[in-house]
Legacy VTK file of the C-alpha trace (Angstrom):
# vtk DataFile Version 3.0
C-alpha trace
ASCII
DATASET POLYDATA
POINTS 685 float
-18.884 8.718 3.318
-21.189 9.231 0.094
-20.933 5.408 -1.128
-22.600 2.776 1.199
-21.272 -0.855 0.732
-18.101 -2.116 -1.195
-16.732 0.321 -3.861
-13.588 0.228 -6.095
-11.821 2.930 -7.699
-10.981 2.454 -11.526
-8.996 4.832 -13.614
-8.517 5.099 -17.370
-5.206 4.457 -18.610
-3.954 8.415 -20.439
-0.517 8.831 -18.997
2.531 8.832 -20.296
5.063 8.646 -17.069
8.550 10.361 -17.541
11.541 11.409 -15.556
14.567 12.956 -17.184
17.294 12.829 -14.664
20.792 12.953 -14.471
22.565 11.542 -11.948
25.194 9.595 -11.694
24.638 -5.771 2.062
26.359 -7.756 2.115
24.511 -11.506 2.648
23.984 -12.267 6.291
26.536 -14.028 7.833
26.727 -17.868 8.240
26.116 -19.344 11.638
29.798 -19.564 12.622
30.169 -15.705 11.489
28.375 -12.712 13.607
25.006 -12.299 12.672
23.442 -8.644 11.753
20.222 -7.489 10.121
19.785 -6.304 6.244
19.815 -3.378 5.289
16.835 -0.945 4.248
16.250 0.972 1.202
13.691 3.669 0.250
12.551 4.182 -3.493
9.515 6.718 -2.599
10.407 8.892 -0.554
11.711 11.257 -3.253
11.250 13.423 -6.518
14.497 11.726 -7.713
13.855 9.974 -11.171
16.200 7.341 -9.645
17.407 7.340 -6.208
20.279 6.307 -5.543
21.675 3.170 -5.982
21.921 0.692 -3.086
23.234 -2.992 -2.613
20.762 -3.884 0.616
17.905 -5.633 0.626
14.446 -4.019 2.046
13.086 -5.146 5.267
9.789 -3.459 7.014
9.469 -2.292 10.559
7.995 -4.904 12.828
8.859 -7.581 9.518
11.011 -10.089 9.967
13.430 -11.824 7.693
16.185 -14.970 7.953
19.599 -13.755 8.909
20.771 -15.918 5.927
18.610 -14.777 3.147
20.274 -13.768 0.331
20.017 -9.637 -0.171
18.857 -8.550 -3.280
19.726 -5.495 -5.257
17.510 -3.018 -5.488
17.644 1.098 -6.970
16.574 2.880 -3.620
18.169 5.605 -0.878
19.361 3.822 2.345
16.887 4.629 5.014
19.360 6.462 7.032
19.281 8.881 4.448
15.452 9.443 5.068
13.781 11.701 7.039
10.367 10.554 7.019
9.167 7.964 8.541
8.634 4.809 6.720
8.312 0.899 6.188
9.429 -1.516 3.775
7.905 -5.185 2.941
9.982 -6.975 0.787
9.068 -10.103 -1.595
10.823 -12.471 0.791
8.430 -11.486 3.622
5.357 -11.775 1.547
6.993 -15.430 0.364
7.877 -16.005 4.130
3.831 -15.067 5.823
2.593 -16.639 2.837
0.723 -13.778 2.414
-2.116 -13.529 -0.172
-3.513 -9.859 -0.093
-1.538 -6.550 0.062
-4.109 -5.582 3.144
-2.832 -8.189 5.120
0.699 -7.200 4.433
-0.436 -3.894 5.622
-1.581 -5.053 9.001
1.997 -6.161 10.172
2.946 -2.089 10.121
3.419 0.231 12.807
0.510 3.196 12.271
-1.433 1.260 9.922
-5.312 -0.222 10.418
-7.285 -2.360 8.022
-10.857 -2.610 7.973
-12.263 -5.588 6.324
-16.169 -5.659 5.527
-16.631 -9.449 5.431
-15.188 -12.201 2.972
-12.421 -11.367 0.169
-13.937 -8.634 -2.428
-16.110 -6.714 -0.064
-14.769 -3.468 0.831
-11.317 -3.533 2.606
-9.792 0.187 3.836
-6.336 0.739 4.959
-5.759 4.165 6.732
-2.374 5.694 8.054
-1.680 7.363 11.365
-5.661 7.584 11.922
-6.429 9.269 8.334
-9.900 8.713 6.311
-9.151 5.663 3.987
-9.367 8.831 1.330
-6.603 10.669 2.826
-3.913 7.761 2.055
-2.578 7.530 -1.564
-1.937 4.647 -3.013
0.646 3.714 -5.977
0.397 0.624 -8.579
4.238 0.557 -10.209
3.943 4.527 -9.305
0.475 5.395 -10.869
-2.001 6.865 -8.822
-4.889 4.133 -8.209
-7.545 6.064 -6.196
-10.904 6.300 -7.204
-11.764 9.785 -8.431
-15.234 8.651 -6.654
-14.615 8.792 -3.344
-10.806 9.238 -3.349
-9.744 5.504 -1.639
-8.643 2.743 -2.819
-10.364 -0.489 -2.285
-7.495 -3.611 -1.304
-10.394 -5.894 -1.224
-8.974 -7.561 -4.671
-5.594 -6.286 -4.709
-3.299 -10.139 -4.859
-0.083 -10.153 -3.320
0.924 -12.971 -6.140
2.905 -10.722 -8.653
3.945 -7.814 -5.739
7.855 -7.562 -5.376
7.600 -5.008 -2.404
5.471 -2.392 -0.360
6.549 0.761 0.862
4.628 2.873 3.365
5.528 6.711 3.650
3.584 8.208 7.218
2.659 11.609 7.475
1.591 14.828 5.041
3.041 13.844 1.454
1.364 16.172 -0.465
4.524 18.096 -1.181
5.709 15.235 -3.453
2.898 13.377 -4.335
-0.110 15.869 -4.463
-3.934 15.553 -3.813
-4.335 12.587 -1.255
-1.674 12.417 0.574
-2.660 13.559 3.966
-2.026 10.118 5.799
0.639 8.994 4.038
1.791 7.044 0.779
1.292 3.185 -0.269
3.472 2.489 -3.061
3.564 -1.068 -4.098
6.306 -2.466 -6.954
4.837 -5.681 -9.412
7.659 -7.859 -10.952
9.971 -6.819 -13.313
11.428 -9.310 -14.949
15.038 -9.782 -14.857
17.474 -12.611 -15.373
17.305 -15.852 -16.783
13.464 -16.935 -18.644
12.011 -18.206 -15.558
8.327 -20.050 -15.214
7.148 -20.030 -11.606
3.571 -21.454 -11.213
1.693 -22.380 -8.109
-1.656 -24.600 -7.222
-3.445 -23.491 -3.598
-6.850 -25.025 -2.138
-8.260 -25.117 1.181
-10.564 -24.237 3.291
-14.350 -22.573 2.302
-13.771 -23.992 -1.223
-11.091 -21.708 -1.990
-8.400 -22.397 -4.573
-5.843 -20.067 -5.994
-3.959 -20.499 -9.807
-1.046 -18.832 -10.427
1.881 -18.536 -12.929
4.453 -16.081 -13.601
6.498 -15.990 -16.490
9.529 -13.233 -16.472
13.217 -12.781 -17.617
15.705 -10.681 -19.538
18.867 -8.754 -19.565
20.367 -5.089 -19.578
18.826 -4.855 -23.219
15.125 -5.554 -22.676
13.305 -7.202 -19.598
9.745 -8.508 -19.267
7.403 -10.239 -16.892
3.549 -10.987 -17.233
1.404 -12.791 -14.584
-2.065 -14.341 -13.921
-3.752 -15.384 -11.190
-7.673 -17.071 -10.927
-9.098 -16.926 -7.045
-11.986 -18.336 -5.892
-13.908 -19.065 -2.459
-17.320 -20.182 -1.495
-16.774 -17.773 1.098
-18.825 -17.454 4.639
-22.113 -15.594 5.680
-21.056 -11.446 6.698
-24.397 -11.143 8.186
-24.053 -11.618 11.950
-27.462 -13.785 11.467
-28.383 -15.999 8.682
-25.948 -19.002 6.804
-26.125 -17.369 3.374
-22.603 -18.010 2.043
-21.333 -14.836 0.621
-18.503 -15.901 -2.384
-16.053 -14.392 -4.175
-14.069 -14.837 -7.981
-11.175 -12.665 -8.736
-9.228 -12.693 -11.751
-5.443 -10.617 -11.818
-3.045 -10.333 -14.908
-0.505 -8.171 -15.679
2.465 -7.189 -18.348
5.490 -5.139 -17.254
8.726 -4.824 -19.146
11.262 -2.390 -20.999
14.028 -2.329 -23.568
16.864 -0.364 -23.685
17.363 2.060 -26.515
21.023 2.668 -25.907
23.021 2.458 -22.977
21.765 5.786 -21.639
17.991 5.693 -23.215
15.132 3.021 -22.215
11.527 2.393 -22.423
9.428 1.261 -19.729
6.099 0.020 -19.436
3.138 -1.589 -17.529
-0.409 -2.939 -17.720
-2.892 -4.743 -14.750
-6.372 -5.705 -15.238
-7.984 -6.970 -12.235
-11.673 -7.942 -12.539
-13.914 -9.388 -9.094
-17.766 -10.761 -8.544
-18.543 -10.377 -4.897
-21.806 -11.647 -2.968
-22.699 -9.422 -0.170
-25.679 -8.688 1.720
-28.097 -5.773 2.429
-26.164 -3.488 5.003
-29.679 -2.503 6.336
-31.530 -5.201 6.515
-32.486 -6.155 9.924
-32.295 -4.444 13.531
-29.158 -6.185 15.684
-29.706 -4.996 19.037
-31.738 -1.969 18.062
-29.218 -0.747 14.977
-29.402 -1.350 11.648
-26.866 -4.423 10.172
-26.541 -6.153 7.210
-29.199 -9.088 6.133
-28.883 -12.283 3.979
-29.318 -11.380 0.680
-28.588 -11.913 -3.023
-26.676 -8.893 -4.195
-23.354 -9.022 -6.180
-21.154 -6.430 -7.532
-18.485 -6.198 -10.237
-15.456 -4.805 -10.352
-12.580 -4.097 -12.734
-9.210 -1.968 -11.991
-7.181 -1.223 -14.890
-3.754 0.039 -14.238
-1.180 1.425 -16.831
1.798 3.286 -17.399
4.688 4.199 -20.094
7.788 6.079 -19.524
11.231 7.172 -20.982
13.827 7.600 -19.435
17.566 9.338 -20.735
20.275 9.686 -18.691
23.352 12.035 -19.642
26.838 10.743 -20.341
28.532 10.973 -17.106
24.668 9.651 -15.274
24.762 13.038 -12.942
21.247 14.629 -15.058
18.074 12.350 -15.943
14.837 12.832 -17.937
11.860 11.124 -17.511
8.801 11.868 -19.654
5.655 9.792 -18.771
2.077 8.873 -19.391
-0.480 7.135 -16.724
-3.432 5.931 -16.732
-6.259 3.913 -14.607
-9.883 3.129 -14.468
-12.389 1.482 -12.010
-16.425 0.366 -13.257
-18.066 -0.617 -10.622
-21.571 -1.925 -10.874
-23.948 -3.242 -7.840
-26.830 -5.142 -8.705
-28.910 -5.188 -5.546
-32.672 -3.923 -5.017
-31.005 -0.367 -7.111
-28.932 -0.886 -9.966
-26.203 1.315 -10.242
-22.986 1.676 -11.918
-19.550 3.896 -11.487
-17.192 4.468 -13.641
-13.845 6.902 -12.606
-11.016 7.629 -14.687
-7.470 8.992 -14.525
-5.256 10.297 -16.367
-2.397 11.983 -15.969
1.478 12.730 -18.347
4.370 14.762 -17.204
7.885 15.306 -17.204
10.541 14.969 -14.642
14.165 16.017 -14.228
17.162 15.411 -11.625
20.352 16.722 -11.358
23.187 15.672 -9.259
25.538 18.659 -8.290
28.755 17.186 -6.226
32.227 18.884 -6.415
34.047 15.465 -7.130
32.952 11.482 -7.078
34.847 11.677 -3.206
32.708 14.969 -2.469
31.640 14.898 1.371
28.776 17.332 -0.484
25.888 16.283 -2.482
22.843 17.908 -3.628
20.046 16.094 -5.854
17.925 19.019 -7.421
14.391 17.545 -9.170
11.781 19.545 -11.064
8.472 18.196 -12.174
5.825 19.350 -14.216
2.422 17.097 -14.921
-1.075 17.441 -16.250
-3.877 15.705 -14.668
-7.404 14.513 -16.038
-10.183 12.846 -13.899
-13.946 11.915 -15.366
-16.641 10.152 -13.504
-19.754 8.714 -15.359
-22.247 7.615 -13.121
-25.580 5.637 -14.198
-27.614 5.312 -11.295
-31.530 6.002 -11.763
-33.127 8.376 -12.548
-29.590 9.978 -13.121
-26.674 9.348 -15.362
-24.674 12.253 -14.980
-20.869 13.025 -16.481
-18.206 15.115 -14.552
-14.718 15.744 -15.266
-11.732 18.275 -14.515
-8.248 18.816 -14.717
-5.191 19.731 -12.955
-1.554 21.475 -13.844
0.548 20.880 -11.456
4.763 22.044 -11.039
6.824 20.881 -8.059
10.562 20.792 -7.097
12.768 19.220 -4.229
16.685 19.642 -2.961
17.957 16.724 -1.339
21.101 17.291 0.069
23.762 14.616 1.575
26.574 16.416 4.329
29.333 14.475 5.239
27.790 11.382 5.192
25.601 11.641 8.492
23.333 14.422 7.809
20.646 14.283 5.344
17.766 16.536 4.152
15.033 17.258 2.273
13.061 19.960 1.220
10.077 19.712 -1.559
7.268 21.805 -2.608
4.400 21.640 -4.977
1.543 23.846 -6.789
-1.325 22.563 -7.799
-3.919 24.851 -10.368
-6.991 23.221 -10.355
-10.086 24.199 -12.614
-13.201 23.274 -9.897
-11.613 24.349 -6.461
-9.065 26.398 -5.223
-5.136 26.506 -6.222
-3.310 24.852 -3.209
0.309 24.965 -2.497
2.137 22.320 -0.411
5.313 21.297 1.475
7.743 19.108 3.317
10.947 19.591 5.030
12.632 16.460 6.446
15.519 15.085 7.953
17.863 12.102 8.757
21.049 12.922 10.972
23.284 9.572 12.309
24.964 10.570 16.036
28.866 9.821 16.055
28.849 6.172 17.103
26.801 4.525 14.810
23.988 3.295 17.710
21.599 6.133 17.193
19.957 8.138 14.257
17.381 10.901 14.753
14.931 11.424 12.092
12.260 14.033 11.926
9.453 15.411 8.927
7.296 18.057 8.942
4.678 18.829 5.823
1.049 19.735 5.031
-0.969 17.835 2.848
-4.514 18.624 0.770
-7.383 16.728 -0.079
-9.411 17.941 -2.815
-13.425 17.252 -2.620
-14.058 14.023 -4.963
-16.271 14.460 -8.159
-18.471 12.550 -6.298
-18.497 14.913 -3.330
-19.287 17.602 -5.265
-22.147 16.123 -7.826
-22.649 12.773 -7.555
-26.358 11.506 -6.809
-27.836 9.016 -5.649
-31.100 7.187 -3.839
-29.468 8.180 -0.128
-27.238 10.755 -1.313
-27.212 15.078 -2.540
-24.010 16.347 -3.311
-22.487 19.510 -1.907
-20.526 21.635 -5.074
-19.696 24.279 -1.819
-17.000 21.926 -0.099
-13.641 23.226 0.862
-10.641 21.029 0.406
-9.149 19.730 3.602
-6.076 20.742 4.886
-3.614 19.094 7.371
0.002 20.159 8.756
1.203 17.040 10.469
5.211 16.545 11.646
7.368 13.578 13.439
10.116 12.982 15.286
11.829 9.145 15.994
14.757 7.457 17.275
16.086 4.689 15.707
18.703 2.659 17.658
20.646 -0.605 16.525
21.640 -2.776 19.842
23.845 -5.707 20.014
26.209 -5.265 17.235
23.521 -4.605 14.783
21.488 -7.285 15.118
18.829 -5.292 16.676
17.204 -1.990 15.405
14.517 -0.051 17.309
12.600 3.156 16.000
10.267 5.298 18.383
8.245 7.486 16.569
5.900 10.436 17.561
3.719 12.285 15.187
0.781 14.885 15.140
-1.476 16.297 12.442
-4.100 18.794 12.697
-6.879 18.702 9.733
-9.390 21.311 8.800
-11.714 21.739 6.719
-12.525 17.868 7.169
-15.556 16.241 4.545
-17.793 14.565 6.932
-21.328 12.893 6.187
-24.289 14.580 7.560
-27.280 12.524 7.651
-29.900 15.273 8.790
-33.191 16.080 6.523
-31.531 15.105 2.973
-27.949 13.258 3.844
-25.019 15.375 2.319
-21.577 16.036 2.918
-20.222 19.343 4.544
-17.091 20.872 5.922
-16.440 20.039 9.788
-16.768 23.661 11.973
-13.499 22.270 14.607
-9.965 20.876 13.355
-9.632 17.103 14.005
-6.401 15.623 15.691
-4.284 12.209 15.345
-1.031 12.095 17.282
0.522 8.947 18.845
3.236 6.807 18.992
4.801 4.105 16.731
7.794 1.372 17.962
8.836 -1.158 15.712
11.992 -3.433 16.342
13.516 -6.298 14.559
16.126 -8.871 16.148
18.613 -11.603 14.486
19.242 -13.921 17.096
20.914 -16.242 14.938
21.521 -17.233 11.965
18.270 -19.243 11.485
15.983 -17.160 14.068
14.859 -13.663 13.523
11.786 -11.812 15.897
10.255 -8.708 14.636
7.483 -6.167 17.031
5.412 -3.490 16.094
2.792 -1.732 18.471
1.082 1.898 18.063
-0.722 3.775 20.301
-3.091 6.278 18.770
-5.209 8.829 20.097
-7.707 10.513 17.171
-10.512 12.784 17.313
-12.822 14.194 14.935
-14.249 17.582 14.819
-13.433 18.295 18.040
-13.796 15.842 20.174
-15.464 12.984 18.870
-13.572 9.479 18.883
-12.691 8.256 14.884
-14.483 4.917 14.569
-12.633 1.974 13.098
-9.484 3.341 14.418
-8.238 1.187 17.378
-6.216 3.289 19.487
-3.651 0.078 20.211
-2.662 -2.520 18.056
0.344 -4.678 17.194
2.483 -7.301 16.027
4.634 -9.989 16.877
6.709 -12.618 14.722
9.063 -14.893 14.746
10.807 -16.419 11.667
12.935 -19.632 11.419
14.648 -20.772 8.506
16.956 -23.858 8.354
20.575 -23.804 7.490
19.876 -25.794 3.949
16.735 -22.950 3.124
14.614 -25.940 2.230
12.530 -25.166 5.457
10.899 -22.206 6.642
8.245 -21.827 9.473
7.018 -18.095 10.179
4.752 -17.664 13.047
2.836 -13.764 13.075
0.516 -12.532 15.592
-1.983 -9.577 15.524
-4.061 -7.618 17.663
-6.576 -5.226 17.314
-7.483 -3.334 19.818
-11.406 -2.048 21.151
-12.231 0.411 18.433
-15.369 2.416 18.504
-18.040 2.449 15.159
-20.946 4.334 14.027
-24.259 2.779 13.696
-27.766 3.950 13.438
-31.433 3.141 15.182
-34.462 2.674 13.623
-35.008 6.404 12.909
-31.735 6.730 11.475
-29.882 8.160 14.553
-26.252 8.209 14.543
-25.054 6.164 17.660
-21.643 4.869 18.447
-20.830 0.895 19.645
-17.781 -0.606 20.600
-15.829 -3.581 18.441
-14.225 -5.467 20.915
-10.608 -6.163 20.918
-9.027 -9.121 19.025
-5.935 -11.664 18.090
-5.082 -13.186 14.968
-2.310 -15.731 14.303
-0.798 -17.165 10.927
1.229 -20.151 10.816
3.100 -20.580 7.452
5.540 -23.343 6.657
7.225 -24.606 3.585
9.726 -26.982 2.440
11.704 -27.683 -0.838
11.217 -31.323 -1.751
14.343 -30.143 -4.401
15.207 -27.989 -6.851
12.298 -26.302 -8.045
9.396 -27.787 -6.327
8.218 -26.482 -2.972
5.282 -27.404 -0.762
3.952 -24.890 1.559
1.030 -25.087 4.125
-0.567 -22.227 6.661
-3.262 -21.695 9.023
-5.096 -18.749 9.425
-6.841 -17.747 12.469
-4.743 -19.832 14.662
-7.072 -18.936 18.177
-10.343 -19.446 16.157
-11.247 -15.843 16.861
-14.445 -14.076 15.403
-14.584 -11.022 15.028
-16.122 -8.019 13.259
-14.184 -4.465 12.011
-17.226 -2.751 10.894
-20.482 -3.246 12.713
-22.739 -6.360 11.713
-20.221 -7.312 9.061
-18.323 -10.498 10.365
-14.459 -10.361 9.409
-13.520 -14.193 9.931
-15.094 -17.845 9.133
-13.075 -18.910 12.367
-9.905 -21.696 11.865
-8.997 -22.045 8.441
-6.193 -23.969 6.816
-4.574 -24.032 3.434
-1.851 -26.042 1.732
-0.433 -26.545 -2.384
2.849 -26.735 -4.047
5.131 -24.497 -6.434
6.707 -25.240 -9.480
10.009 -23.487 -10.800
11.072 -24.221 -14.531
14.220 -22.429 -15.726
15.826 -19.373 -13.714
18.817 -19.734 -11.268
17.084 -22.484 -9.631
13.857 -23.893 -10.869
13.534 -27.472 -13.176
16.188 -27.228 -15.744
17.710 -24.109 -14.414
21.124 -22.577 -14.839
22.064 -23.850 -11.684
21.500 -27.593 -12.695
23.356 -27.060 -16.320
26.408 -25.635 -14.075
26.030 -29.156 -11.861
25.859 -31.107 -15.442
LINES 2 687
24 0 1 2 3 4 5 6 7 8 9 10 11 12 13 14 15 16 17 18 19 20 21 22 23
661 24 25 26 27 28 29 30 31 32 33 34 35 36 37 38 39 40 41 42 43 44 45 46 47 48 49 50 51 52 53 54 55 56 57 58 59 60 61 62 63 64 65 66 67 68 69 70 71 72 73 74 75 76 77 78 79 80 81 82 83 84 85 86 87 88 89 90 91 92 93 94 95 96 97 98 99 100 101 102 103 104 105 106 107 108 109 110 111 112 113 114 115 116 117 118 119 120 121 122 123 124 125 126 127 128 129 130 131 132 133 134 135 136 137 138 139 140 141 142 143 144 145 146 147 148 149 150 151 152 153 154 155 156 157 158 159 160 161 162 163 164 165 166 167 168 169 170 171 172 173 174 175 176 177 178 179 180 181 182 183 184 185 186 187 188 189 190 191 192 193 194 195 196 197 198 199 200 201 202 203 204 205 206 207 208 209 210 211 212 213 214 215 216 217 218 219 220 221 222 223 224 225 226 227 228 229 230 231 232 233 234 235 236 237 238 239 240 241 242 243 244 245 246 247 248 249 250 251 252 253 254 255 256 257 258 259 260 261 262 263 264 265 266 267 268 269 270 271 272 273 274 275 276 277 278 279 280 281 282 283 284 285 286 287 288 289 290 291 292 293 294 295 296 297 298 299 300 301 302 303 304 305 306 307 308 309 310 311 312 313 314 315 316 317 318 319 320 321 322 323 324 325 326 327 328 329 330 331 332 333 334 335 336 337 338 339 340 341 342 343 344 345 346 347 348 349 350 351 352 353 354 355 356 357 358 359 360 361 362 363 364 365 366 367 368 369 370 371 372 373 374 375 376 377 378 379 380 381 382 383 384 385 386 387 388 389 390 391 392 393 394 395 396 397 398 399 400 401 402 403 404 405 406 407 408 409 410 411 412 413 414 415 416 417 418 419 420 421 422 423 424 425 426 427 428 429 430 431 432 433 434 435 436 437 438 439 440 441 442 443 444 445 446 447 448 449 450 451 452 453 454 455 456 457 458 459 460 461 462 463 464 465 466 467 468 469 470 471 472 473 474 475 476 477 478 479 480 481 482 483 484 485 486 487 488 489 490 491 492 493 494 495 496 497 498 499 500 501 502 503 504 505 506 507 508 509 510 511 512 513 514 515 516 517 518 519 520 521 522 523 524 525 526 527 528 529 530 531 532 533 534 535 536 537 538 539 540 541 542 543 544 545 546 547 548 549 550 551 552 553 554 555 556 557 558 559 560 561 562 563 564 565 566 567 568 569 570 571 572 573 574 575 576 577 578 579 580 581 582 583 584 585 586 587 588 589 590 591 592 593 594 595 596 597 598 599 600 601 602 603 604 605 606 607 608 609 610 611 612 613 614 615 616 617 618 619 620 621 622 623 624 625 626 627 628 629 630 631 632 633 634 635 636 637 638 639 640 641 642 643 644 645 646 647 648 649 650 651 652 653 654 655 656 657 658 659 660 661 662 663 664 665 666 667 668 669 670 671 672 673 674 675 676 677 678 679 680 681 682 683 684
């Protein structure tokens, strides 16, 4: 916990990403036909350069979709073949619920908790299975975006406008992804641009002086494809301090480009670039005493943040498509300036380049046994520049990594995966991590067993080791955090595939946890006792008929730090329920989603800066969203957030909501299949 107040990671683009590998659903029924849930596919649960193709549209546990929703072809592994616990949120889910921020989409998932320090633009962290936010590795289009300063990623300004899908892989995954993947991995994929040339525009306005403008141009074929998008968001906000009336507003601008081209049927080049700029108002975190504890007070403070993410990759297949090679370069840069009583600037950068290769081994195309063998070699550089009076330190470090994975499929019922990774570090100890996972389809097609076991590592960040501020002294003797965890679950299909329920138990032990020591000169130390996280995740979906579908999720979490201290901002109980209605003509959609966040502890400090614990009360939050297509290419929409007018805090002293708010807008689509003047119109003529 080296930072106080909002932070953002920023990483420099140095990377060149590559994977050279060799590898080689039907729509939901109409009302008069049998109804079945759409399939689920996963792309990030393996080292494979290109996971096997699947024709099923992914669907998140706890998320609902209309059974009549057309399915999209994605490259991925059907979830039946994945042993790790995973959830997927699709573009269709985001559209139906009118999600505007990725963090809000993640609130719906089992095992995931979110803490927001006030208005959009202020620190928003995501935790998986009770881990710290720095124990969640975040990828955007395959590029790591966690800050090299504090190790975490701030979701406060991450728009969902151009997000195509979100995958959440739970449990220790350092064998796949290396540093930081102790609690799990969140992989975000943005729109890539395929199909007819399409222009999508959106205008939205509503409560708190909020406006949002967005546009995206995309299109392409097998030879060349691309997408470019931009979003501008502005809100007057509300007062995030418990007392006072000063509003803390936010402005966020995002633009992104992504595309590629084929040099030949077997060779393609792809790249992406994304930049987000944020200016947010915030208050003095230690500005007043509230019920005897320090809490934020009104102050004219602002912060500027910028995130840049870029990647470039070359993919080469062999003629039989059983060996694929990928060479890549990737980079991120996160810059943050805080304008308060003391000016601070933090610039963190990451660059990575490497090579990946996947080989498919099987006796024949019809063989009941096949193996995918993947190898990875990469080099990573991290840089931290800090301009904080009176110091101006510059620090950097390098890491070389090798990894391998064998994934086997046996008689279309047993699926196993084993991966191992070795990191060579120039500032900390070297480390080996691994993961073993399996999935078994029990004969009869009703039950599926899935399980995974593995290790994770989180190296002390550059700020932990060498950083400086008025309120913090670094500790260059910190050891790396290490975790061992496992989970086991049972998935059950009911009512002929109309309902799916998954129940998973998880357990992990964390040693050498890096914790904050406020005594004398505040610093960081390694905990002397292990930290325990365990619990149960339940997720279910049910297609009531061709128009109505239901979803639910529940998580029980037992999280203790350094022996038997309850972890803060992690509710022991949380859940979600939602229902979606889609008309038979696909013009009307109504979605109601309700989330529950149980009582949870938070840490506070009294006037003498002695630590204590308080309880943040539980709350319910409901979102009602509706949309209607007036005609081809024209859609109006509206939503009500915080339908029950709840007032709550997810961080002590910081209001997380202004009460009930409402928003409305219009979408215009030009070209494409169903837009104004699109191919469907021309075919009719």
